[in-house]
N, C-alpha and C positions, 0 to 999 in steps of 0.2 A: 464065206462070200451070200448075203441072203439070197433067197430064191426069189423070181418074179413075182409081181402081184397081179391077179387079172381081175378084169374089169366087173364080175359079179360079186368079186371077196371087197374091194373095194367100194362098191354101194352098198353091200352088207354092213359095211366099217361106218358108212355114213348114216344110214339108218339107224345103226345102232346108238350113236353119238349122239343124234336128232334127240331119240327116246330117251336117254339117260337125262339130256339136256332140260327135257321137257319134265319130266321127273321131279328133275331138283327145282324148277322155278315154281313146279305146283305144292311141292311139301317147302319147301323153303321160304316161298313169298306169300302163294296166294292162297293157302288155307289159313298161315297166321290173319295174314290181311281179312281175309272172311271172316273168321271169326270176332275179329276185333269190330268191325264192322254191323255184324250182328247184334252182337254184344252192347253198341251204344244203340242201336236202334231198337233193342228191347228195353232198355232204359228209359229211354223218350218216348216209346209210344207205345208201348204193352203197357197191358193193367198190370197191379202188382196182386200178385195173389195172395199177402200176406200183411194189404193195407187194412187198418182198422179205425174203428170210430174210438176217440176221446170220450173217457169215464168226466161223469160229472160232480165236479171240486164242490165239497161241502163245508159249510162256515162249519167255523169251532169257536167254540166258550172255553179258552185252557189256562190253568194255572198249574204253578208248580207248587208244591206240598209236600216239605221233606219228613212229614208224621206218616207212619208206614199204619198207625190204630186209627186214621180218618175214618169213619164211614160212608159209605156212597152215599146215602140221603144225606150227610153234611156238605158232604163236598158238592152234591147237586145242587143245593143251597148256595155255597161262596162262587159257583161259576154261572150260576142264572143272572145274575147281575153286572157279567163281564162283557166287554165289545167282542162282536166277530170278526175272526180272521179267519184267511184261507189258508195262511199255517205258521208253524208258529217255533223258530230255532232254539235250540235247547243251550246253545251258546258253550256247550261242554259240560254244560250243569249236569252231573248225575241224579240229582232230585227228580221222583217221579210225578208225571203229569198226569191231571184230572182232564177229561174233556166232555164235555156235552157236543151234541149235533141234532139238528132236524132230517131224519133221511124222507124220501118218497115212502109211502105208507102200501107198496107194492110186494106181492109176494115173488119170491125167485129174483129180489134183488140180491145184489154183492156189494159188501162196503168193505174196499181195499185201501190199507193204512202201509205204506208204500218205503218206507223206511228200513235201510239198509241195515242202521242202527236200534234199529228195537230190539231187545231181548224177549221182552214179556207182556203180555197186555189182557184185561180182563174190561168185560162190557155186562153193563146193564140195562133191564130196560127202564127209561128214565120216569115214567109213571108207575109202575109197581114196584119197582126196584128189584125184580126178578132177576137172579143173575143169567143171560145169553150163553156165558162160557168165558171161557181162561184158556191161555197157549201159550208157550214159548218155544223154542228153536225143537224140542225135543219128546214134548208132553202138550198135547190138544182135549181139551173139553168143549163140549156144548156147539156152540156154532162156530166158533174160533180156530184159527185154522192158519199155518203157516203157507204163505203163498207167494211166489217169485221171491221179490229181495225180502218181503214184507208180511203181514199177517192180512187174515181176510174176515169179515164176519158176514154170512150167510143168514139171510132173511126169510126163515122156514115159512110155507104156503099156509101152514095148518095155526100158525099162533094167534092165538086169538087177540094179542095185544094188537097187530097187524090190522085184524081185523077191524078191531074196533077205531083204529086208526082211519082206516078206510073212509070210518063214516065220520069222523071228527077232526081230521087234517093232517098233517106231517106226523110221522113217527120218530119219535126223542130217545134217544140212545145217551148214555154215560160211559166213559171208559176211562180205565187207569192202565197206563203204559211207564215202561221202565226202557229209556233210551240212555246208550252209553257209544260218549264220541260226538262229534262234528254234525247233529242231527237234524232232521227238517219234520217234523210232524206235520200228517198231512191225510186227507182225507177225500176217498172218491168212492161213488157210486156207480157200479157196473150195471148192464144188461146181462145176464150168465153168458148167454151167445158173444156178445163182445168180449167179455172178460177170457172166456175161453181163445178166442183168437191173438187177445194180447199174450196172452201164456203160451200161446202155439207160437210167437214171434219173439218171444224171451227165452224159451229155448232153445227155437232156432240159431239166434245169435249166440249163445253159450255154446252150442256145438261149433257153429262156423268158426268162432274165435280158439275153442281148446282143440278143434281139428287142425285147422289151420297151424297156429302157432307151435304145436307139436309136433306134424308133420315137418316145420321148417325147423325145429330143434334137432328132429331126428337125422334131416340132411346134412344140418351143421354138425353133429355130431360125428356123423359117418364121414366127413371131411377131415374132421378135427383127426378121426385114427387113422386114416388113409394118407394124411399129409406131417400127422405127428406134429400137430400144432397147438402147443398149450392153447392159444390164443383163441381157438375156435372152440375147445372144452370150455374155456368163459363165457363164450359171446352163449354156447348153448345154455349152459344154466342160467342167463341173463335170460334169453329170449323165456324160459319157464316163469322165473320172477316176473317179467316183463306179461307176462298170460296173467299170473294171478294179481298182479296189481290191476290189469283190465278188468277182471272178472269182479276185484273190488270196488272197482270207480261204479261198476254196472250192479251190483249187488248179486252177482252170482257166485259169488265165493264160498255160499254154503255146500257146494260140491267141489268134490275132485274127481273126474274122469269117471261121472255117472254117478258118484259113491257121498252120499250124504255126510259132511263133515258132522263128527259128535257137538253137540253144545258146549261143554265145557272146551274143546279145542279152537272154538271159534272167536273169540276174541284174542287169545293169545296168542293165535295164530296169524290172527290179520299184523298184530305188532311185531311178529318175529319175522313175518313176510317184508314189513315196510321197512323196518332198518336193515336186512339181508339185500334187497332191492337198492337200497341206497349205496349198500357198501360196496354190490358188485357191481353199480354204476359208476360209482368211484375207479374200483380198480381196473375194469376196464378201462377208462378213460386216461388212469396211468401210464394203462399199458401202451395205449394206442398214444399217446402225445409226451409222453416223459423228455422223451431226448427232446422234443423242440419245445419247451415248455421250461427248459437245465436253466437256461441262460436269462432266464424273464424273471419279471417281478410277481409273478402269481406262482415260483417254487415255493418259495415258503411258506404261504397262503395253502397251498395243497398238501404239505406236508403235515401240518397243526389238522386239517380236516381227515387225512390218514390216521392220525393219533388219535381222534375223537371217534375211531369204526368200532374199536371190541366197546369202550364204555358205553356206545351207544345200543350194542349188541347185549350188553349186559342189562342195561336200564330197561330193554323191550323185554326181556322175562320178570325183572325184578319189581317195577311200576303195573300200577294200573294202567288200565287203557286209558281210559280218560286224562290221566295225568300224562302219559308218556308221549300223548301227540303233540299236545304242543312241545315239548321237548323236540322231536322230531321234526315239526313245521319249521322249526328255527336251525337247525341241522339244512334242511333240506334247501329252506332259503339261500343258505348262506353258502352250500355246495353247488344249489343251480347257477347263482350270479357268479359265484367264482370260474365255472368249468364253463358257461355261456361266453366269458371275458375272454377265457381261455383258447376257445374256439376259433371268436373272429381274430386273436392273434395269429393262433395255427393257419387260419384261412388265409389271413393277409400275407401270410409270409412263402407259404406253400402253396401250389395248383396243382396237388395230386388230388386225382379224383375220390378216390380211398378217402381222404380226409373229409371230403365235402360228402359222400355217403355217409361216413358217421354221423359228422355233425348233423346231416340233415333228420337222422336215425332219433338222435338226442335229441335235437330242437324237438320234432314232435312229441316224445315224452316228456322232455322239460315242461313246454308250453301244455301240456294234459295236466301234467303234475303241478304247476304252477296255479293252473286256472282251480285246481282242487282243491289245494292248500290256499290260497285268499280267499275262493268259494268257503270254505271251510269257518276258517277265521274270522272272516267279514259279516259272513251270513247275506253274501251275495249270490245268490242260487243261479241267477241270469247267467252267470259264466259256466257254469256245467252246459248249459246249452248249446254254449259254443263249439267245444270241444267232445264229438262225439267216442264215450271209450273205448268200443270196440274197436271204429277207424282209426283212433289213434294208437293202439295194440298192434292192430293187422298194418299201418301205415308203418311204425317206428322197426317193425319185427322185419318189414319187407324191406325197409330204404339200410337195414341191418345187413340184409342178407344179400342186397345188391351192394354194399361194401364190402363183403366176403367174398362177392362173387369178381370182383372188379381188385381185391387184393390176389384172388387166387390168378384171373388173367396178367395182373403186372408180374407177379412170379413165375408163370410160365413164360411169359416175354423175358422176363430177364434171366431165366434161363436158357431159353435159345441164346439171348443175346449174348451172354456169359459163355455160353458154347463158341459161338462168331468170332466172340473177342478172343478167347482161348485158342483157338485155331490161328486167328489172324496176329496174336502174340507171338505163337508157335514159329509162324512164317518171316516176320519181320522182326524178331527177337536180333536184337545186333549180336548174341554172341550164339557160339555153335552148339546145339539140340540135338544129341541121338541116343540109340537105342543100340545097344548089342547083344547080342546071344551070348550062352557061357563059355563060346569057344571065341567070341571076339567078331565076329560076324557083322555087318551093318545090318539092322532091320526098318531103320527110319532113320532119318536126318534131316534137318531144316535146311532152307537155301543161305543162310549164311554158313552152315557149316560144308556144303556145297562148295561156294566160293574160295573158303579157307585152305579147303584140300585141292583146290583147281580142277574139281571132275562133278559132272552132272549127277541128275537122279540115278539114272540107268548104270553109269560109270560104276558108280558107290555101291548100289543095291548087291546084296551078294558078296562084297569084299571085306577082306579083314582088316582091322584095325592096324595090324604091323604093318601093313603094306604103304602107308602113306607118312610113319613116322619112324623115327630112329632105333636100331634094332635094342630089344629089350625091355623095349617102353609096354608092349602089350603085357609080357611077363611080368612086369612091377605093377603094374594098375591093375593085375586081376586076383596078385598073391592082397595090396591092398585093399580092394574092396571085400574081401570075403574075411580082415581080421578088423578091418571098421569099419561103422555105420556111413563117414562122411570122408571120402578117401579125396586126397589133393596133391598133384604130382608136376613138377615143371619139366613141360617137355620140349623138344624140337623136332623141327620138318626132317627129311633126310638130306636136306640142302644145306639145311643148319643155318639157312639165313632165316627164318621165324623163329621166334620165340614163342610158346604156348602155356595155359596154366590151363590143366581139365581135372575139374570136381566131377566123380562119380561115385555112387549108390548103389546097392545090389537092392531090387527090388523086387519080387513077385518070379524070379529066379533069371531077371533080365537087370541088366548093368546099362541105368539111364544117368546119363551124363551131359555136363557142360564144357564146351572149350572154348578158351576166350583168347585171342593174339592179344600178347604182351609185350610183343615188339616195340610199338610206339610207346607202351606205357613206361617201357624201359629207357628210353630214349628221353621222355617226359621226367623220369624220374631224375635220371643225372641234371636235365636243367633246371628242376626245382632246386637241386641241392646245389647248383653253381649259383642260384639267384639267391638262396639262402646266403651264402658267403661273400656274396661279390656286387658290386653295386649296379644297380640296370644301365645307368648312363653309362658310364667310362669301363665296364667291365673289369676294374680293379677290384680288390678285397672292399667289402664295408666295412662298418665298424665290429660287426659280429666274427666275419672271416681274419679280421686283422687280429683281433685279440684270441684267437684261434694259436695265428702263428703265433703269437707272445707268447702263449701257454708253451706252447711246444718247444719254443727255443730259451725257456725261463734258464734252464739249467744250462745252458752254452756263457758264453761272454758276448756280450752284446750291445752294441748302441742303437739308441733309435733317435729319429728327428722329425719334429714337430714341422710342417710346411705350409706357409698362412701366402697364399696370393694377396698383393697386392694391391688394392682400391678397385679388386673384379667388380665389385656390384656398381658400376659406373657403366659398366658392358650392360650390365642386365637390367637398369635402368634408361639405358641411351638408348640401346639397340635390341632389346627384347630378350627375354630367355634362349630362344636358339639360337644365337648368336653366342650367348653365353657359355651355353651345354657346346656347341662345338669348340670351342676354347678350350672348353674344360678336358675334352675329351684327346686333344693334339698336346695337351701338357700332361697328359697321362700318357700317352706315346712316348713323348721326348724322357719322360722321368724312368720308362721302364726300359729304353734302349740304353740308358746310362747303368740301370742297375745290372746286374749279375749273381748268377748263383742262386743261393735261398733270399737274398736281398728280396723283400714283399714291400710294396705300397699299397695302403688303403686308404679311401675317402672316410674321413670321421665327420665333415661338414660338408655347408656348401661347397667353400673354397679351400677347405681344411685337410691335409693330408697328415697320414703318419705315415713313415719309412722304419722297418724293422731288418737291420742288416747284422744278423748271428755271425759269430766269431769273426767281425770286423773290429779293429783297432782305433782306436780313434783318430787316431793322424790319419788312417783312412779313409775315415767316417768323412773327418773334415774335406781331404781332397774332393771324395765323391759329393758331398753338400754344395762345393763350391764349384763343380763342374755341371748339379745341377741348378745352382742359381746362374751361372752364364747360359745354357742352355733354353732354361726357361725364359730368361730377360733379352737376351742378345737378338734374338730371330724375332720378326712381329709374324703374329697367327694371321694366316689368312681365312676370311668366309666371306666367300663371293666376293664381291670387289670391293670389300672392305680389309683392313690389314689393322692388327692391335696391337698392343705392345703390353704386356700381362709384365710384373717381376713379381719375385718371390722373396720371402724369407725365412730363415729357417731357424729352429732353434735345436743344438745338437746336445745330447747327454749322452754320459757312458752309463750303462743300467749298472746296477749295484745288484749282488747276489741276494735273491728274496723280495726282491722292489715289486710290487704291485703295478699292474696297467695303468691302475687311473692315476698313483703317484708318479709313475713317467712321464705319461703324456701331458699333466699338472705341470713339471718339471719343466718335461722340453717347452712345454706353450709357455713358460716365465719367459727361456729364453729367446724364445721367437719373439715376443712382443718385446723384447731386448733389442732385437735384430731390429724391426721395426723403428724403432723408437730413434737409433740413431747411428746404426752402424752401416757405413756407406757399401759393406760387400755383402750387407745381407744376410750375415751368419753370426750366432753368436753360441760356441761349445763351453760347456759345462763340464771339465773331467770329473773323473773319482775321488771322491773328497772337497769338491769343488764348496764354495761358501753355501752355493745355491742349496745343495744338498743338506746343508746342516740346517739352515734358515726353514728351510720346508719341512723337516725334520722337528725344527723347532716349533714352528705354527700348526703342526699338525698335533701335537703334544700339547699346545698351548690349545685349542680347540677342544682337545678332548677332556681338560681338565675344566674349562667351561662350561663343558655341558655338562657337570657333578651339578647333583643339587646345592651346594655351598658356594656356588659361585663365588659369592665375595669375600669368603673366610679369609683369604691371602691377600685380600683388597686395601690397600694405604691412601690416604692422602699426601698431600706435601704440598706447601704453597709458595711462590715467587713472588717477591713484594714489588709492587708498582710503583716508579716515583716521581711523582709532580714536578714541571720542569716549570711551573709560576711559584709554588710553594712548598721546596723539597720538605721544610724540617715540621708542614705540619698537616700531613695527611701520611696515613699508612693501610694503604690499599694494595691488592693482590690478586693472584690469582691463582684457582685450586688446580692442583695437577694430579693426576690417575695414577698411581704406582702397584706394583705387586710384588708382595714380596717371595722372592723365590727359598728354598731349601735351607740353602747356604747363606742365606742373608741378605743377598744381592738384591738390589729392587731393579725390578723391569719396567721398561719405560711407556709410556702409554700409547706409543705407535702401533708395536705390535699386538697389544690387549685389546684395543679397537678394531683392528683388521681381522682377529679372531673373535673375537663378539659378535661384529656384524656378521660373518658365514655361519656362525656356531648359533645366532637368534637371541644369543641372551644381551643383547647393548641394550634394550628396556629395562630389565633387571638392575644393568649396572648404574646405569643414569638414573636409576629413581633412590639407589644408594648414595650414590655422589649428593646428590640433591638433598636427600633427610638427613646425610650424615653432617654436611656441610652446614646447613639450616639450625643441627643441634648444637654443631661447635662455636656460631655464634652466637645463640641464643645464653650458653654458660659460659662464654668470656667475653660478653657485652660490655663488662665494667672495664675490659681492657683494651676496647677497641672502640675509644673516643674519638682518636683519626681518623677512623676509619669511614670512607664515602659509599664504595663500593668494594663489592668481592666478586671477582670473574668467576662465571664457571661454563664450559664449553658443554655444546646439546649435538649430540650426534645427529645426522641428516635419519636416519633409520627412527630414533625416537622421536622427532619431531613429524613423522609423516603415521605415526600409531597414534590414531583417536583413544585408544585406552589408555597408554601413555601422558597424554596431552590430560586426558581426566582425573589421572592419579596425582600430577603438577599441578592441579590447582585444587587438590584434596589438601597435599604436602603443603603448598602454599597458606593453605586456609589455618591449619593446623599450627604454623609455626609466622602468625602473619606480623610480630615483631620486628622476627630478621628479616623476613622476605626486603621488609625496604632498603635493605643494604646489598642485596643481591644485584646480579649485573649476569646474565644468562649471555652468552656469545653464541651469533648463528652466521656459518660459514654463507657467504656469496653464493655459490653454487647452491647450496640447502635454500636458501631464500629465495631464487629465483626459479625453485623447482615446482614449486605450488605457492604464488606470490597469494593466493587468498587464503591461503589456509594458513601461510606465514604471518598475513596480517592478523586474521583473526586470533592466532594466539600471542600474537603481542598484545593485543588490547584489553585479551581475561589477564594476561600477568601483570601488564601494567596498573589493573584497575588494584593490585597488593601492593603496588610501590616498586616494583623490579624493575631495575632498568637493561638495554637491550644493547647488545655492542654487535658489530657487523664485522665478525672476524675476517681475517685475510683480505683483506680489501683491497683490490686490485688485481689479485692474482686471477681472479674470475673474468667475466667478460665485462666488467667495470663499465655497466650501462647506468649511466647516471639518471635515466628518467627513471629507473625504480626505486630511485633516494626517496623521492616526492610520495610514494604508496605506501613506504615502511616509516612508522614513528621510531627511528632508532636512538638512542641516548648517545651513543659511542662508535666513531670509525676506527677499526683497528687496525693499523695499514700493515701490509703485508711485508714477512720480515725480508725477503727478496730484494725488495725496495730499501732496506734500511744496512745490509750488512755491506759493510766497503762502499757506502754510498757518496764518500769524499772522492772515490777513484774514478766513480762514472756520476758526473756533472746531470746526464741526463735522469738519474735516479731521484738527483735532490730537484730537480726540476718537478718529477713526478708527483714528489713527497709534499712539495711547497703547493703545489695544485690542490692535490686533495685536503692538504689544510686550509688553504682558502676557501674550497668548496664547502668543508665543515664548519667554517665559521660562519660563514651568509646562512647555511642550514640548522644555524643555532646546535652544531653536537659539537662533542669532543672527540680528540684523538690521541692515540696511544700507539706509539711505534714499537715492534717488536725486534728482537735479535741487534739490541745496542750490544755490541759486541768491546767499544773503546772508547776514551775519552772524547779526540775527535768526534766522532759520531753522536754523543751527546752533544758537545758543544753546537754542530750544527744543525741539531733537532731543536735545540734550545733557539737558536738564534732564525730557523725558519718559522715558528710558532708551535710548533708542536705541545700539545698539553701534556702528557704522560710519557714516561720511557721506560720499556723491562728489557732487560738481557743481563746476561752475565757477569758484564762491568760494573752494575749495579748489586744482584744479588742473584745466586744460582737458588733454585727450590729446594725447602728444607722443610724440617717437621715443623706441625702447625705448634709445638711448644717453644721452639727457639723463634718462633715471629711474632712470639710476646714478650720477648725480651726487649725489646725498645719500640717508640714511641712513632717514629718514621721511618719510610722506607731507604734514609737517606741516611739512617742510621748503621746500616749493612756496609755501606762502602769501605773500602782497604786501601784503595787507589789513591796516596794523598794527593797526585793532581788533582783527580778528578773529585776530591775533598775540597778544594782550591776552587774548582769551579762551579759546585755546586754551591760554594757557600755566598757565591758570589749572584748567584740565582734567586735567592730570596734573604729575606731578614728571620731569623728564628724568634718567635715568640719568647722562648725559652730555652735553658740551656741543655744542648742536645743529650741525650741519655748516653751511658756507657756503650760502648762500640762492642758486638757481640761478635766474636773472630769464629767463623766457622770453619773447621779442620778439615770438614769432606772436601774433596776434590769435586767439582762442578761435575755433572755427567752430560757428557756431549749428544746435543740435538734433544735437550729436555729445556721446552720453553715455556 
């Protein structure tokens, strides 16, 4: 309980608070503000202690002469007639410069040669040629000596020449100087006192730059050691190099920390300093901005610059200074432009103040360096006056220091924010976080842990872990963390209503752990497992689920049913998918009500289902399926205020041992399609050893055979004659038919071959082979085919829609141009209508080679007469369904007669297929059909047999038909001997 506060104590506290606030105001705000105002006042209104007057520039007559043996008198004679200039640029030439000047003839005057690139100088009295002295950076004699960045010539008061000059006029001086680098030769005459002030100002600036930069460097280096940041060490080195670059620019790099740099070190040191500064600047730049420039177009050029650094450092040591500088300028210009563009890119994308401070620091340095490079390269000395070297060095260093300070501030803020975020994360973490002592007592727990345990912090504090969980959990967990670095254990609470996953580790003698409530996860896992195997809409098995059921039951006797809802798509189209979905759910409910035991249903398509019935005989399964058909179709489905009638068709098979799921479903689907096509009860059953299974196996074997590389190895061609009903003894036309020779020598008809080839994607190869083989055969036997006007050949729809096949067909026709004129390509009506433009284009192409075109199975498809005028066909081949037994169906006769009249009007010929008896041939002839084809004339035969007669009528063996044919036309020559074909015709080969 707190003690009451007396009025006097409260007063003293208020006074103390006011005093502290006043001191903070004075120290934090008023003192810095006063210093800033006083400094501004001093700069504007007070007198400058170091203000100096400028010296008097002297006019020079200058010439460059490489001859080291040139005498002073000769040099004076050569420069006397040259024009006067105030300064001379060397343009990087190392040749010595001879120059003369006229100085005021006053004792105590000093002539300064301020070029920092001057390495040696010697002067003579212009009148007497007496030596006035000589000097280098290390050795001086006479009146010459190093001064500031250059040299100075002192005119002594006792010199006789000066006394004489005072009487006669200005004093003449001749000098010879050696300048290395981008030098500018000039001379300035000073009063001794004014020069002393200028020298004092020079050394003050030098000390200011050295002191300020070294202090700043020590601060940065100390920061680097404290924070253990390599970046700050790099920055400290960069600041020192920046100091030396400023000293080089200002001309006081001849000393370091007040000590004179030896003369022999000066030029190599300058080259090495420039190279190291460039490398350090690029390294600092890359360290700061590498990540932000990684995905920009500057990445590769910057990498190239990095690869140039080490060669540049070697060149700074190996090359003479005046040769190294142009190389360095090129690298500096490349790097400055590249880094400037990169900085612009960084600042446009990042609003970080650190980037702006570093950019400003680099910008000052780059502008100063760029001005120096341009001025040196182009001789534009006015540029150097725009940027003061001391100001640039200090400004860039201070800006870099500000960047460091900003970086430190941001890092501090980030640490504070990270701590706050960590605390927030700890409290808001959706899993329980806890710390236990070695005995299992709670030391800390986050709010989520409190909620999981159903207790607040006060209740949990000091409680043991075991009190909240099932018996034995603590002992198991404690043993695990001792044996494993990361222990994991699934546990339950004391009621068993909740499941948890605990992960724990032993750290610093404490157990740090995470507790996750997995109750909902367990439920979600079960739901996901259900959704992986079940249809989301109807909840019955999906394709994956029903396949797993099939795999589990495949070792038992089993039947499989394929169910397809008839015209279900109309419900979706007319009433929407929501109504269709509701009907599907009701269908599945009705089916599930009929099934029992291990019988399962799976949805494998939009309105298609597979029903698996293990250990169910085919007869029982058939009864179940009939019940399903009735359940599905007898009662309407109510969706809102609407009622829908849906009928189902089922194909049921008895699954054979070892049968694959896809084969079983394919066979059942075939039975289902058969049920949909004509069975009123909606069910077709394929029992074991049914012909459907045999046909299915044969089809699969055939597909496998056609998938081999030698797909046409077993292919042969047969030919079936087509007899003219106008002049039967004058023509020998025929149709080419595809066959496959089996291992036992029997021939397989074209129907199964074509079906299997289309499924295996080899139909194009087979059609190419048929076309090429047929044309080659026609060419070889052209002399025996004098009565052949056309040879029919079927084209499959798959080939006709294949652009590559069409191109290959044109190439084949081009190679067999003579035989192509006898070829007649048959295109079925359905294929022609599939893509009318493509069909017309194909017909136009092949007709260029004389190929005829026949529309096959005319009348079997849509029979849209409008398309006939779009397709320039030569022959209409009437579908055989109209020809077989046509005399028993007057409607067929009428249809055929109409087709014949249509063909006549369109200028086309007609061929009637499937002519099986004499009466049919008689009727065809009576109604005007041009050609007939069928078993009554001849079945298909080997090509060699076809060549034994001269007309299709020569194969007729029926005497009555021979009499009929003889009345159709008068032969122009005796008919050839009839070749009797012993082979019986194969049913279905037309």
